[in-house]
C-alpha positions in Angstrom: -20.2 -1.3 11.1 -18.1 1.3 9.6 -17.2 4.7 11.3 -15.6 7.8 10.3 -13.5 9.6 13.2 -11.2 12.4 13.5 -7.4 11.4 14.5 -7.7 12.8 17.9 -10.7 10.5 18.4 -8.7 7.7 17.8 -7.6 6.8 21.3 -8.9 3.4 21.6 -6.3 0.7 21.5 -8.6 -2.4 20.8 -10.3 -0.4 18.0 -7.3 0.1 16.5 -5.9 -3.4 16.9 -9.5 -5.2 15.7 -10.1 -3.3 12.3 -8.6 -1.9 9.4 -7.7 1.8 9.7 -8.2 3.6 6.1 -6.3 7.1 6.3 -7.0 10.1 4.8 -4.5 10.6 1.9 -2.8 13.7 4.1 -1.4 11.2 6.3 1.5 10.4 4.1 2.7 13.5 5.3 2.9 12.0 9.0 4.2 8.4 8.5 6.4 6.8 5.9 3.7 4.9 4.0 5.1 2.2 1.8 4.2 1.9 -1.7 3.1 -1.4 -2.8 2.2 -0.3 -6.6 5.1 -2.4 -8.1 5.4 -5.1 -6.4 1.4 -5.5 -6.7 2.0 -5.0 -10.3 4.6 -7.5 -10.6 2.6 -10.3 -8.9 -0.1 -9.4 -11.0 1.9 -9.6 -14.3 3.3 -13.2 -13.4 -0.7 -14.5 -13.8 -2.5 -14.9 -16.7 -4.5 -12.2 -17.5 -8.2 -14.2 -17.1 -7.1 -15.5 -13.3 -5.7 -11.8 -12.0 -9.4 -11.1 -10.6 -9.2 -14.4 -8.4 -5.6 -14.0 -7.6 -5.9 -10.2 -6.4 -6.3 -11.5 -2.8 -3.2 -14.1 -2.6 -1.2 -11.8 -4.1 -2.1 -8.6 -1.6 -1.2 -10.6 0.9 1.7 -11.9 -0.3 3.1 -8.3 -0.6 1.8 -6.8 2.6 3.3 -10.0 4.5 6.9 -9.1 3.7 6.3 -6.3 6.1 6.4 -5.7 9.6 3.2 -5.6 11.7 1.7 -2.4 11.9 3.1 -0.9 8.4 1.2 1.6 6.7 1.1 1.3 2.9 0.0 3.7 -0.1 -0.4 3.1 -3.8 -2.9 0.5 -4.1 -4.3 1.7 -7.4 -3.8 -1.5 -9.2 -6.6 -3.0 -7.4 -9.0 -1.1 -8.9 -8.4 -1.9 -12.6 -11.9 -2.0 -13.7 -11.2 -5.6 -15.4 -10.9 -7.2 -12.1 -14.2 -6.6 -10.9 -13.2 -6.8 -7.4 -14.6 -5.4 -4.6 -11.1 -3.6 -3.0 -12.3 -3.1 0.3 -13.3 -6.7 1.2 -9.7 -7.8 -0.1 -8.3 -5.2 2.6 -10.4 -6.2 5.1 -9.6 -9.9 4.5 -6.0 -9.4 4.5 -6.1 -7.1 7.6 -7.5 -10.3 9.6 -3.9 -12.6 8.9 -1.7 -9.3 9.2 -2.0 -6.1 11.2 -1.4 -3.0 8.7 -3.0 0.2 7.6 -3.8 1.9 4.4 -3.6 5.7 2.8 -6.8 5.8 1.0 -6.0 6.9 -2.4 -9.3 8.8 -3.2 -11.7 11.1 -1.1 -14.4 10.7 1.3 -17.8 12.2 0.7 -20.6 11.8 2.7 -20.0 8.8 4.3 -18.8 6.9 1.4 -15.1 6.3 0.4 -14.5 7.3 -3.5 -11.8 6.2 -6.0 -11.5 7.6 -9.4 -13.9 10.3 -10.9 -17.4 9.7 -12.0 -18.4 8.8 -15.4 -14.6 7.1 -15.7 -14.5 3.0 -16.0 -12.8 2.6 -12.4 -14.9 5.1 -10.3 -15.9 2.9 -7.5 -18.2 4.2 -4.3 -17.9 2.3 -1.0 -20.3 3.0 1.9 -18.3 2.7 5.1 -20.9 1.6 7.1 -21.2 -1.6 4.7 -17.5 -2.6 6.1 -16.0 -3.1 9.1 -13.3 -0.2 8.9 -12.8 2.9 10.4 -11.6 5.9 8.3 -9.4 8.2 10.2 -9.5 11.8 8.7 
């Protein structure tokens, strides 16, 4: 399902419109991504701690729907809190079905996997790109 492309390969408008594009961190220099960390944290703090995992998708969508279609977002780190035990990519993809947006990945890519955090730490996550309907643009 998912794939990795270089920016110059991203010329298919249909692809760009139909799936979530996840950009490498260095793309922040080429665009003006919107930081959503404070808005996400505020939304999560408004919930009881035990309800935050269940409400994450709603909170995320309520934040991004305020922005125009096609917005590039960054600073999604709060979503990776290990206490939430959520699949961040599934939430990002689900929201993409309702709102056209793009995201700057806050980690790295290695051997076809999106990686967040450092191995051995509680927030460390690996996502096999082929398991998700995304395009990672490097």
